[in-house]
C-alpha positions, 0 to 999 in steps of 0.5 A, spaced: 243 611 588 248 608 583 245 602 579 249 596 576 248 592 571 252 585 569 256 585 563 254 580 557 261 581 554 265 575 556 272 577 559 275 571 556 272 569 549 266 573 545 263 572 538 262 578 533 254 578 532 250 584 529 257 588 530 257 587 538 261 582 542 257 576 545 259 570 549 255 566 545 248 566 541 243 561 539 238 562 533 232 558 532 230 552 537 235 548 540 230 542 542 227 542 535 227 535 532 227 538 524 227 545 524 233 550 523 238 552 529 245 554 530 249 555 537 255 558 538 256 556 545 260 559 551 267 558 551 269 556 558 275 559 561 281 555 559 279 553 553 280 557 546 276 553 541 269 555 540 264 550 540 259 550 534 252 546 533 246 546 529 242 544 523 243 548 517 239 548 511 240 551 504 235 556 500 230 551 498 229 549 505 233 542 504 237 540 510 244 541 508 248 538 515 247 537 522 253 539 526 255 538 534 262 540 537 265 543 530 264 536 527 259 534 522 254 529 525 249 528 519 251 530 512 245 529 507 248 534 502 256 531 502 259 537 505 266 537 507 270 540 513 276 543 512 281 545 518 284 551 518 289 555 522 285 558 528 278 554 526 275 551 520 271 552 514 265 547 511 264 547 504 257 545 500 257 544 493 264 546 493 263 553 495 264 556 503 258 555 507 261 556 514 267 559 516 269 559 524 276 563 525 278 565 532 283 570 534 287 571 540 288 578 543 292 580 549 286 579 554 282 574 550 279 571 544 274 573 539 271 568 534 269 571 527 263 567 524 262 568 516 256 564 512 249 565 509 245 560 513 237 559 512 232 555 515 227 550 513 222 555 510 228 558 506 229 564 510 235 567 511 237 567 518 245 569 518 249 572 513 256 576 513 256 583 516 263 586 516 268 581 520 262 578 523 255 576 522 248 579 522 242 574 525 235 574 523 229 571 527 228 568 533 234 567 537 238 569 544 244 574 542 247 574 548 247 567 552 249 566 559 251 559 562 245 559 566 240 560 560 244 553 557 243 549 563 235 550 563 
């Protein structure tokens, strides 16, 4: 008897995480009021731009920024967002903190995220790995729309 398994790779848009394709991923606790979290949300069909959200800390555990829908919503460290062709970059103290860049292919889109992100304890949660990122700690590496609605 054949067994079937639903693919977690999106036919429309994916992120490159831990050298694998993912339709969306979450690090940390999305409902936390004070702790680190980072969400690269699922991109619906008909949309190209990814939606990045989160609360990001520096290596000392100080909150650098909060963001939602690719915009800085709280900015205690004076970060600057720069729009780039195919994405954006956030600078912290003049240095790149996070870069998000989407590339179009014949049959879909791939967003590459680059950045070194820390949690409130100063532990590394995400760092560059080749063209994508490697993530550490609590998280969900392949989101489904169903998971975000819960």
